[in-house]
Every structure is written in structure tokens, then in C-alpha cells.
C-alpha positions as CSV (number, residue, x, y, z in Angstrom):
1,M,8.5,-8.6,19.1
2,K,6.6,-6.6,21.7
3,A,3.4,-7.7,23.5
4,A,2.8,-5.0,26.0
5,A,-0.1,-2.6,25.1
6,A,-0.5,-4.4,21.7
7,H,-4.3,-4.1,21.8
8,E,-4.1,-0.4,22.3
9,D,-1.7,0.0,19.5
10,W,-3.8,-2.0,17.0
11,P,-7.0,-0.1,16.4
12,P,-10.4,-1.8,15.6
13,L,-11.0,-1.7,11.8
14,A,-14.0,-3.0,10.0
15,Y,-14.7,-2.2,6.3
16,E,-18.4,-1.6,6.7
17,D,-17.7,1.1,9.3
18,W,-15.9,3.3,6.8
19,A,-16.8,2.0,3.3
20,D,-17.8,5.4,1.9
21,T,-14.8,7.2,3.4
22,Q,-12.5,4.5,2.1
23,A,-13.9,4.8,-1.4
24,T,-13.3,8.5,-1.4
25,L,-9.9,8.4,0.2
26,H,-8.9,5.7,-2.4
27,M,-9.6,8.2,-5.1
28,W,-7.8,11.1,-3.3
29,T,-4.7,9.0,-2.9
30,Q,-4.8,8.1,-6.6
31,I,-4.8,11.8,-7.5
32,V,-1.8,12.5,-5.3
33,G,-0.1,9.4,-6.3
34,K,-0.5,10.3,-10.0
35,V,1.2,13.6,-9.3
36,R,4.1,11.7,-7.8
37,M,4.3,9.5,-10.8
38,R,4.2,12.5,-13.2
39,L,7.0,14.3,-11.4
40,S,9.3,11.4,-10.4
41,A,11.9,9.7,-12.5
42,P,10.9,6.1,-13.4
43,V,12.2,3.3,-11.1
44,N,12.0,-0.4,-11.7
45,H,8.8,-2.2,-10.7
46,W,6.9,1.1,-10.5
47,W,8.7,2.0,-7.3
48,H,8.4,5.7,-8.2
49,V,4.6,5.4,-7.8
50,P,3.7,4.5,-4.2
51,L,3.1,6.6,-1.1
52,Y,4.8,6.0,2.3
53,V,3.5,5.8,5.9
54,T,4.6,8.7,8.1
55,A,4.1,9.7,11.7
56,R,1.0,11.6,10.7
57,G,-0.3,9.9,7.5
58,L,0.9,9.2,4.0
59,T,3.5,11.0,1.9
60,T,4.7,11.1,-1.7
61,S,8.3,11.6,-0.4
62,P,10.3,14.6,-2.0
63,M,9.7,15.1,-5.7
64,P,11.9,17.3,-7.9
65,V,10.3,20.3,-9.6
66,G,13.0,22.2,-11.5
67,G,15.4,23.4,-8.9
68,R,12.9,22.9,-6.1
69,T,11.6,19.9,-4.2
70,L,7.9,19.2,-3.6
71,E,6.3,17.0,-1.1
72,I,2.5,16.2,-0.7
73,A,1.4,14.5,2.5
74,F,-1.9,13.4,3.9
75,D,-2.1,14.3,7.6
76,F,-4.6,12.1,9.4
77,V,-4.0,13.8,12.7
78,A,-4.8,17.4,11.7
79,H,-6.9,16.2,8.7
80,E,-5.3,18.2,6.0
81,L,-3.3,17.7,2.8
82,R,0.0,19.4,3.2
83,I,1.8,20.7,0.1
84,D,5.3,21.9,0.8
85,C,8.1,23.2,-1.4
86,S,11.8,23.5,-0.5
87,N,11.7,27.3,-1.1
88,G,9.3,27.7,1.9
89,A,6.1,28.0,-0.1
90,G,3.2,25.8,0.7
91,E,-0.5,25.1,0.6
92,R,-3.0,23.3,2.9
93,L,-6.2,21.6,1.8
94,A,-8.7,20.5,4.4
95,L,-9.6,16.8,4.5
96,K,-13.3,16.9,5.0
97,P,-16.5,15.7,3.2
98,R,-16.0,16.8,-0.3
99,S,-16.3,15.2,-3.7
100,V,-13.3,13.7,-5.6
101,A,-13.9,16.3,-8.3
102,D,-13.7,19.1,-5.7
103,F,-10.5,17.6,-4.2
104,Y,-8.9,17.3,-7.7
105,R,-9.8,20.9,-8.7
106,E,-8.4,22.3,-5.4
107,L,-5.2,20.3,-5.6
108,M,-4.5,21.3,-9.1
109,A,-5.3,25.0,-8.3
110,A,-2.9,24.8,-5.3
111,L,-0.1,23.4,-7.4
112,A,-0.7,26.2,-10.0
113,R,-0.4,28.8,-7.3
114,L,3.0,27.3,-6.5
115,D,3.9,27.5,-10.2
116,I,3.9,23.7,-10.5
117,S,2.5,22.0,-13.6
118,A,1.7,18.3,-13.1
119,P,-1.0,17.2,-15.6
120,I,-2.2,13.7,-14.9
121,W,-4.3,11.0,-16.5
122,T,-7.6,11.5,-14.6
123,T,-9.0,8.0,-15.0
124,P,-8.7,5.9,-11.8
125,C,-6.6,2.7,-11.9
126,E,-7.4,-0.8,-10.8
127,V,-11.1,-0.1,-10.0
128,E,-14.3,-1.3,-11.6
129,D,-16.3,1.3,-13.5
130,P,-13.8,4.1,-13.0
131,I,-15.1,7.7,-13.0
132,P,-12.6,10.4,-14.2
133,F,-11.6,12.5,-11.2
134,E,-13.0,15.8,-12.6
135,R,-16.4,14.2,-13.0
136,D,-16.6,12.2,-9.8
137,E,-19.3,13.8,-7.6
138,I,-20.4,10.4,-6.2
139,H,-17.5,9.8,-3.8
140,A,-17.6,12.6,-1.2
141,S,-17.3,11.1,2.2
142,Y,-14.7,11.7,4.9
143,D,-15.0,10.5,8.5
144,P,-12.0,11.8,10.4
145,A,-12.1,9.2,13.1
146,A,-12.3,6.4,10.5
147,A,-9.4,7.8,8.5
148,H,-7.4,8.1,11.7
149,R,-8.0,4.4,12.6
150,F,-7.0,3.3,9.1
151,W,-3.7,5.3,9.4
152,R,-3.0,3.8,12.9
153,A,-3.5,0.3,11.4
154,L,-1.0,1.3,8.6
155,V,1.5,2.4,11.2
156,Q,1.4,-1.0,12.9
157,A,1.6,-2.9,9.7
158,D,4.4,-0.7,8.4
159,R,6.4,-1.3,11.5
160,V,6.2,-5.1,11.4
161,M,6.8,-5.2,7.7
162,K,10.0,-3.1,8.0
163,A,11.3,-5.5,10.7
164,F,10.5,-8.4,8.3
165,R,12.2,-6.7,5.4
166,G,15.3,-6.1,7.6
167,R,15.9,-9.9,7.8
168,F,16.5,-10.1,4.0
169,I,19.8,-9.0,2.4
170,G,18.8,-9.8,-1.1
171,K,16.9,-7.3,-3.3
172,A,13.7,-6.1,-1.6
173,S,11.3,-3.3,-2.2
174,P,10.6,-0.5,0.3
175,V,7.5,-0.9,2.4
176,H,5.1,1.2,0.3
177,F,1.5,2.0,-0.2
178,F,0.2,1.3,-3.7
179,W,-2.7,3.7,-4.3
180,G,-4.0,1.7,-7.3
181,S,-4.9,-1.4,-5.2
182,F,-5.0,0.6,-1.9
183,D,-2.7,-1.6,0.0
184,L,0.6,-1.6,1.9
185,A,3.2,-4.1,0.5
186,V,6.8,-5.3,0.7
187,T,8.4,-7.7,-1.8
188,R,11.4,-9.9,-1.7
189,F,13.2,-11.1,-4.8
190,S,15.0,-14.3,-5.5
191,G,17.2,-12.6,-8.1
192,R,15.9,-14.7,-11.0
193,S,13.8,-13.4,-13.9
194,A,10.1,-14.4,-14.1
195,P,7.9,-15.3,-17.1
196,P,5.9,-12.4,-18.5
197,H,2.9,-11.7,-16.2
198,P,-0.4,-12.0,-18.0
199,G,-2.1,-9.1,-16.2
200,S,-5.7,-9.2,-15.2
201,A,-9.0,-7.4,-15.7
202,L,-7.9,-4.5,-13.5
203,L,-4.1,-4.6,-14.0
204,P,-3.1,-4.6,-17.7
205,A,-0.1,-6.7,-18.8
206,S,1.8,-3.4,-19.7
207,V,1.8,-2.6,-16.0
208,S,2.1,-6.1,-14.4
209,R,5.0,-7.2,-16.5
210,E,7.2,-4.4,-15.1
211,A,5.9,-5.1,-11.6
212,Y,6.6,-8.8,-11.8
213,S,9.6,-8.9,-14.1
214,H,11.5,-11.0,-11.6
215,E,10.6,-13.8,-9.2
216,V,8.9,-12.6,-6.0
217,S,7.5,-13.4,-2.6
218,S,5.3,-10.5,-1.6
219,C,3.1,-9.7,1.5
220,G,1.0,-6.8,2.6
221,F,-2.0,-5.3,4.3
222,W,-5.3,-4.5,2.6
223,P,-8.1,-2.7,4.5
224,G,-10.9,-4.7,2.9
225,G,-13.7,-4.3,0.5
226,P,-17.3,-5.4,-0.2
227,G,-17.7,-8.8,1.4
228,A,-14.0,-8.9,2.4
229,P,-12.7,-7.9,5.9
230,P,-9.4,-6.1,6.4
231,M,-6.6,-8.6,6.0
232,F,-2.9,-9.4,5.6
233,Y,-2.0,-11.3,2.5
234,A,1.0,-13.2,0.9
235,Y,1.6,-14.6,-2.5
236,A,4.4,-15.6,-4.9
237,Y,5.0,-15.0,-8.6
238,P,5.4,-17.3,-10.3
239,E,3.5,-19.5,-7.9
240,P,5.5,-22.7,-7.3
241,A,3.7,-26.0,-7.4
242,G,2.2,-26.9,-4.0
243,F,2.4,-23.4,-2.7
244,E,-1.3,-23.3,-1.6
245,D,-0.7,-26.4,0.6
246,G,2.2,-24.7,2.4
247,A,2.3,-25.0,6.2
248,V,1.7,-21.4,7.1
249,R,1.2,-19.8,10.5
250,P,-0.6,-18.8,12.7
251,A,-3.7,-21.1,12.8
252,A,-6.0,-18.3,11.5
253,A,-4.0,-18.0,8.2
254,H,-5.4,-19.8,5.2
255,W,-5.4,-20.1,1.4
256,N,-8.0,-17.9,-0.3
257,K,-8.8,-19.6,-3.6
258,S,-10.6,-16.7,-5.1
259,L,-7.8,-14.3,-4.4
260,G,-5.1,-16.8,-5.1
261,E,-3.1,-16.0,-2.0
262,F,-2.7,-16.7,1.7
263,V,-4.7,-14.4,4.0
264,L,-4.7,-13.6,7.7
265,P,-7.7,-11.5,8.9
266,Y,-6.6,-8.2,10.6
267,A,-9.1,-9.0,13.4
268,D,-7.2,-12.2,14.2
269,V,-3.9,-10.4,14.4
270,R,-5.4,-7.7,16.7
271,A,-6.9,-10.4,18.9
272,A,-3.6,-12.4,19.2
273,A,-1.8,-12.4,22.6
274,D,1.2,-10.9,20.7
275,P,0.0,-9.3,17.4
276,D,3.5,-8.4,16.3
277,A,4.7,-12.0,16.6
278,A,1.6,-13.5,15.0
279,L,2.0,-11.2,12.0
280,F,5.7,-11.7,11.6
281,D,5.1,-15.5,11.8
282,F,2.6,-15.2,8.9
283,F,5.1,-13.2,6.8
284,Q,7.9,-15.6,7.6
285,S,6.0,-18.9,7.0
286,T,4.5,-17.8,3.7
287,Y,7.9,-16.6,2.5
288,E,9.5,-19.9,3.5
289,A,6.8,-21.8,1.7
290,A,7.5,-19.9,-1.5
291,A,11.3,-19.8,-1.2
292,D,11.7,-23.5,-0.4
293,L,9.3,-24.7,-3.1
294,A,11.0,-22.5,-5.7
295,H,14.5,-23.4,-4.5
296,W,15.6,-19.8,-3.6
297,P,19.3,-19.6,-2.5
298,R,18.1,-18.7,1.0
299,T,21.5,-18.8,2.7
300,E,22.7,-16.0,0.3
301,L,19.6,-13.9,0.8
302,E,18.8,-13.9,4.5
303,R,20.2,-12.3,7.6
304,S,20.1,-14.0,11.0
305,P,17.9,-12.3,13.7
């Protein structure tokens, strides 16, 4: 784990500083993510749905379109949406203050010019009071500096989460960005089936039962919301008895009863003497609490450092 220049690498991030931009960007990523879901072959646990962190933003990864390959990427350095095809054709959309409806129309028009048909369900997922994309003139903010800080935070979280994932030789998800919940996540699996997930008000059982078909220990990064600061989180499904009383680290980590998971504020990670080590300790200790209480075969699933 590195300590040098850590505070320069981890940017300041406060929800209230970019709430309007976050709300707009959330919808933009949903539109692009739904295009990926439309064009990609289904993969277990909805792994054909998320986006991935890149050296400049977030990408769909390559998607098949007939004999061609398509990739759509948010560039938070040049502040543009890049649409590239394997035949050399491409389009660029400026990331700037514009409504969700305008972004949706421009993206669909750009795909049409590339002779790509990707009709999507235009109702946003996992949000309260969703507004169909084509009618959403409310969310129309884009602060380039704030979007850039958010991406820089994702870069750091992605890097540590990949190191954490590398210590596990059992089944594990990629480190991926779920546009529904607007968070970066990685999940470890015990190998055992799980009881059917009941779903929630924002995540129907038809979705959650595929996502949580097998026993998991999951962790991630969420950039916050109304009344909630940016945070790292960790949970288990099914939750073993005594999990909330687990001895997790570092000291700033705690059980959030309303969320039903352990949380570690992003600000505490950034302020740590060694942010990487503090975050890795959080991921490792919450995993150990879940795996030990649920009697995972840890010696078969883990790799020595």
C-alpha cells in the first residue's frame, strides 16, 4: 500500500458541492448503461449491465453490433461522450449543462447516424419518482470540475478494490460501476446458493434474486446523497447472525442501521495517514466478519499477499 502523495491522489468530495450535477450525471449514466444492457449478451448477476472506470472516465466496454463493435465512454478530462465503432466511425457529444431529455435525444440520434438501433426502456431505475428520460427537463446541471473530482475518487477506489479482489481466488465480480444505484462495487462469493432475495422498494425481486442468487460479501463506494456523505460500504447476503457486531477496522468504520451495512466515510479515508491501507483494512475486516460468521471455506478461496 502506498502512502506518498496520498492526499493529492484522493480529491476532496462533498455531496452538497455537486448535488445537481450528480443527479444529472446519474441519469446520463443510466441512459448509456441501458444501451449497454440492450446490446450485450446477458451475464449472471447482471454483470452485462455496469460501466467500468477508465483512465479518463467511465466506459461500457466493447459491445457487439452485428459485425462491428461499439464502445461508449464518458471522458471527464475532455468532458465529452465518446461513441466509437470498430469500423472507424464515431460521434462526440459535449458534456455540458443540458437536460436529460436533450442528452437522450442527442445520443439516440448519434447512434442512428452510425446505423445502430438500441431502443431502451426510458424509465430510470432505483430512484424515487422517476421521470422518463425523454421528459426530464429538470435535471440539467453539469459542473466539469465536480465531475472530474468524482472520477478521480472513482480511480482511487477502483485501484484499491482491484487489489482487494486480487487476494481472492474464488468466484468474484469485476470491479464495476452500477448506474442504477450509482456506485462502484466488487463482490466475493462463497460458492453456496442463497435464499431468494426479497427485493426492496427501489429494487424489485425480479432483479435482486438474480443479483443475489448466491451467498456474497460485497463492498463498494457511493458518492453520497441527501443527508449522507460520500462513503465506502460493506454488506453480506444473507447476513449472518452477529454480523453487525463484527470487529471492523479502521476506527471510523461503523454499522449503519438504516442502511443495513458497515460504512466508512470517504473523508476519513482521505484524511488517513495511509488512505490505501485504511480502505483495504475496511474491506478485509468486513469480509472476514462475514466469511467467518457464515463459515466460508476461506483456505480454499483466498490467496496469500
